[in-house]
C-alpha positions as CSV (number, residue, x, y, z in Angstrom):
1,M,73.5,43.7,-77.8
2,F,72.2,40.8,-79.8
3,V,68.5,42.4,-79.0
4,A,69.7,45.8,-80.4
5,R,71.2,44.3,-83.3
6,C,68.2,42.6,-84.1
7,G,66.3,45.8,-83.9
8,L,64.1,45.0,-81.0
9,L,64.9,48.2,-79.1
10,G,64.3,51.8,-80.3
11,K,66.6,54.6,-80.9
12,R,67.0,55.8,-77.2
13,R,70.6,54.6,-76.2
14,Y,69.1,54.2,-72.3
15,G,66.1,52.6,-71.2
16,L,64.1,50.0,-72.7
17,V,62.2,51.5,-75.5
18,F,60.5,48.5,-77.1
19,T,59.6,48.7,-80.7
20,K,56.4,46.7,-82.1
21,K,58.8,44.0,-83.0
22,A,60.4,43.8,-79.5
23,K,57.0,43.5,-78.2
24,K,55.9,40.7,-80.4
25,A,59.3,38.8,-79.7
26,R,58.5,39.5,-76.0
27,L,55.2,37.9,-76.0
28,F,56.6,34.9,-78.2
29,I,59.4,34.3,-75.9
30,I,56.9,34.3,-72.9
31,G,54.4,31.9,-74.7
32,F,57.4,29.7,-75.4
33,F,58.4,29.5,-72.1
34,M,54.7,29.0,-70.7
35,C,54.3,25.9,-73.1
36,Y,57.6,24.6,-72.2
37,V,56.8,24.7,-68.4
38,V,53.6,22.8,-69.0
39,I,55.0,20.5,-71.1
40,C,57.8,19.7,-68.8
41,D,55.4,19.4,-65.9
42,V,53.3,16.9,-67.7
43,A,56.1,14.8,-68.7
44,A,57.7,14.9,-65.1
45,F,54.6,14.1,-63.6
46,N,55.3,10.4,-62.5
47,F,52.5,9.3,-60.2
48,T,50.6,5.9,-60.5
49,P,47.4,5.4,-58.7
50,T,46.3,1.9,-57.6
51,E,43.1,0.4,-59.7
52,V,40.7,1.3,-56.5
53,E,42.6,4.5,-56.0
54,F,41.7,5.1,-59.7
55,V,38.2,3.9,-59.5
56,R,37.6,6.1,-56.3
57,W,39.2,9.4,-58.2
58,P,36.2,12.0,-59.2
59,H,35.6,12.0,-62.8
60,Y,37.5,15.1,-63.6
61,C,40.7,13.4,-61.9
62,Q,40.3,10.4,-63.8
63,A,40.0,12.6,-67.1
64,M,42.6,14.7,-66.8
65,Y,45.0,11.8,-65.6
66,A,44.3,9.9,-68.8
67,H,45.7,12.8,-71.0
68,L,49.2,12.7,-69.2
69,D,52.2,10.9,-70.2
70,V,52.0,8.8,-67.1
71,A,48.9,7.4,-68.1
72,K,49.9,6.3,-71.6
73,R,52.6,4.4,-69.9
74,N,50.5,2.6,-67.3
75,G,47.5,2.1,-69.6
76,F,45.0,4.2,-67.6
77,W,44.7,6.5,-70.5
78,K,42.3,3.9,-72.3
79,R,39.9,4.3,-69.2
80,V,38.4,7.8,-70.4
81,P,37.1,8.8,-74.0
82,K,40.3,11.3,-75.5
83,S,37.4,14.1,-75.9
84,E,36.8,14.0,-72.4
85,A,40.3,13.7,-71.2
86,D,41.5,16.9,-73.4
87,T,38.9,18.8,-72.3
88,W,39.5,17.9,-68.6
89,F,43.1,18.4,-69.1
90,K,42.5,22.1,-70.4
91,I,40.5,22.8,-67.4
92,G,43.0,21.4,-64.8
93,D,46.1,23.1,-66.6
94,R,44.2,26.6,-66.3
95,N,43.9,25.8,-62.6
96,G,47.7,25.1,-61.7
97,G,48.0,21.6,-62.9
98,A,44.9,20.0,-61.2
99,W,46.6,16.3,-61.6
100,H,48.9,17.5,-58.8
101,Y,45.8,18.1,-56.3
102,C,44.4,14.4,-57.5
103,A,47.7,12.8,-56.5
104,G,47.7,14.6,-53.4
105,I,44.2,13.6,-52.3
106,T,45.2,9.9,-52.8
107,H,48.4,10.6,-50.4
108,L,46.0,11.7,-47.8
109,D,44.0,8.7,-48.2
110,R,47.2,6.7,-47.8
111,A,48.4,8.7,-44.8
112,M,45.0,7.9,-43.0
113,A,45.5,4.3,-43.7
114,A,49.3,4.1,-42.9
115,A,50.7,1.8,-40.1
116,S,53.4,3.9,-38.8
117,S,53.5,7.4,-37.8
118,A,56.7,8.2,-39.8
119,K,54.9,6.9,-42.8
120,R,51.7,8.7,-42.0
121,E,53.6,12.0,-41.6
122,R,55.8,11.4,-44.9
123,L,52.5,11.0,-46.7
124,Y,50.8,14.1,-45.5
125,R,53.9,16.3,-46.3
126,G,53.9,14.7,-49.8
127,A,50.1,15.6,-50.2
128,I,50.5,19.1,-48.8
129,A,53.8,19.3,-51.6
130,D,51.2,18.0,-54.4
131,V,48.4,20.1,-53.6
132,M,50.5,23.4,-53.2
133,F,51.8,22.9,-56.7
134,S,48.3,23.5,-57.9
135,Y,47.3,26.0,-55.3
136,D,50.5,28.4,-55.6
137,R,49.3,28.5,-59.6
138,T,45.7,29.2,-59.4
139,E,43.5,32.4,-58.6
140,V,42.1,33.0,-55.3
141,S,38.8,33.5,-57.1
142,S,38.7,30.2,-58.3
143,P,36.7,27.6,-56.8
144,W,39.7,25.2,-57.5
145,W,41.6,27.3,-55.2
146,A,39.0,26.7,-52.4
147,M,39.1,23.2,-53.0
148,Y,42.9,23.1,-52.9
149,S,43.0,24.9,-49.7
150,V,40.7,22.6,-47.8
151,A,42.9,19.5,-48.8
152,I,46.0,21.2,-47.7
153,A,44.1,21.9,-44.4
154,R,43.2,18.1,-44.3
155,A,46.8,17.3,-44.4
156,Y,47.8,20.0,-41.8
157,R,44.9,18.5,-39.5
158,G,46.5,14.8,-40.0
159,L,49.7,16.6,-38.5
160,K,48.4,17.9,-35.8
161,E,49.4,21.6,-37.0
162,Y,46.3,22.7,-36.2
163,D,47.0,26.6,-36.5
164,T,48.3,26.1,-40.0
165,A,45.2,24.0,-40.9
166,I,42.9,26.7,-39.4
167,R,44.4,29.6,-41.4
168,F,44.0,28.0,-44.9
169,L,40.2,27.4,-43.8
170,E,39.7,30.9,-42.7
171,E,41.2,32.1,-46.0
172,V,38.6,29.7,-47.8
173,I,35.5,31.1,-45.8
174,K,36.8,34.6,-46.3
175,H,37.0,34.5,-50.2
176,H,34.4,31.4,-50.8
177,P,31.8,31.7,-47.8
178,Q,29.5,29.2,-49.5
179,R,32.2,26.4,-49.1
180,I,30.3,24.0,-46.8
181,N,33.0,21.6,-46.1
182,A,35.4,24.4,-45.0
183,Y,33.1,25.2,-42.0
184,T,32.9,21.2,-41.4
185,L,36.5,21.0,-41.5
186,L,37.1,23.8,-39.4
187,G,34.8,22.8,-36.8
188,L,36.4,19.5,-36.5
189,I,39.7,20.7,-35.9
190,Y,38.4,22.8,-33.2
191,K,36.8,19.8,-31.7
192,D,40.1,18.1,-32.0
193,K,41.6,21.1,-30.0
194,K,38.9,20.6,-27.1
195,D,37.4,24.0,-28.0
196,I,33.7,23.1,-28.1
197,V,32.4,26.5,-27.7
198,A,34.5,27.8,-30.7
199,A,33.6,24.5,-32.8
200,K,29.5,24.9,-32.1
201,K,29.9,28.3,-33.1
202,I,31.6,27.5,-36.8
203,F,29.4,24.7,-37.1
204,L,26.1,27.1,-36.5
205,Q,27.7,29.4,-39.1
206,G,28.1,26.4,-41.5
207,N,24.5,25.2,-40.9
208,E,23.3,28.8,-41.6
209,I,25.2,29.0,-44.9
210,A,23.9,25.4,-45.7
211,D,20.2,26.1,-45.0
212,E,20.0,23.9,-42.2
213,K,20.5,21.0,-45.1
214,S,23.9,19.3,-44.3
215,S,23.0,16.2,-42.3
216,E,27.0,16.2,-41.3
217,I,26.8,19.5,-39.8
218,L,23.5,18.8,-38.0
219,Y,25.0,15.6,-36.6
220,M,28.0,17.5,-35.4
221,L,26.0,20.0,-33.8
222,G,23.9,17.5,-32.0
223,L,27.1,15.9,-30.8
224,L,28.6,19.0,-29.4
225,S,25.2,19.8,-27.8
226,I,25.5,16.7,-25.6
227,D,29.3,17.5,-24.8
228,I,28.0,21.1,-23.2
229,G,24.7,19.3,-21.6
230,E,22.3,20.4,-24.1
231,V,20.2,17.6,-24.6
232,D,17.2,19.1,-26.0
233,E,19.2,20.9,-28.7
234,A,21.0,17.7,-29.3
235,K,17.4,16.0,-30.1
236,K,16.5,18.8,-32.2
237,Y,19.6,18.5,-34.4
238,A,19.2,14.5,-34.3
239,D,15.9,14.7,-35.7
240,Q,16.9,17.2,-38.6
241,A,19.6,15.1,-39.4
242,A,17.7,12.0,-39.2
243,K,15.2,13.8,-41.8
244,L,18.1,14.0,-44.2
245,G,18.9,10.1,-44.0
246,Y,22.0,10.6,-41.9
247,P,22.6,7.6,-39.4
248,L,22.7,8.6,-35.9
249,T,24.0,5.6,-34.2
250,G,26.7,7.7,-32.2
251,L,24.4,10.6,-31.4
252,D,21.7,8.3,-30.2
253,R,23.9,6.3,-28.0
254,K,25.4,9.6,-26.5
255,I,21.9,10.8,-25.8
256,K,20.9,7.7,-24.1
257,K,24.0,7.8,-22.1
258,F,23.4,11.3,-21.1
259,E,19.8,10.8,-20.2
260,A,20.7,7.8,-18.0
261,S,23.3,9.9,-16.2
262,K,20.6,12.2,-15.0
263,K,18.2,9.7,-13.6
């Protein structure tokens, strides 16, 4: 009734026939609502990292966090120039409120260091909730979506909910096949599941995508090769990883142990 009296509808009695005035009003309402949501989210976000956690964050996390109200209260806003904070906040806002992801990766680190299984699970669940906030609001085509997906998979791996973690990583590989860390994490999960053949297959795929320049993938291929008795393959991957500067302590030990067992 209010809409009709304000002249926002056309002359048709039934059906929503919007006039130009109505369309402008609708766009204004949508725009106002979106601004309201962003303002409320920024105001409600209340995560505070420790000094060490803030320093460990990627610069983009530090910068967008410095723009938030909570940073004005805890003093971290002083750590990043305002122009950088404003720029990164806009980027983070376009990608689902990326500061939630930043809180999530800190909760992941806290979970890995937690002394009790109950606290560890609570932190992993909290990390998933944090990152899902950004994930659900970001386009699949965005590289940020891929980054969020990998973080969520890390948390599910920590919870040993491997099948869920695998689903997230397979979606990353499907939509962002150049995302090397998705192959690395997926291979590690299959290794956790004791499926060495599947793990090696994933690492080989990642190695191809990385053009044999990922020292971590080469190292893991060396370890997996030893596990299935392919010592020559293990030595080949060890040499490649060493040339890229990767420390080989664990792999060297496994190769020597395997060779000693065959004497």
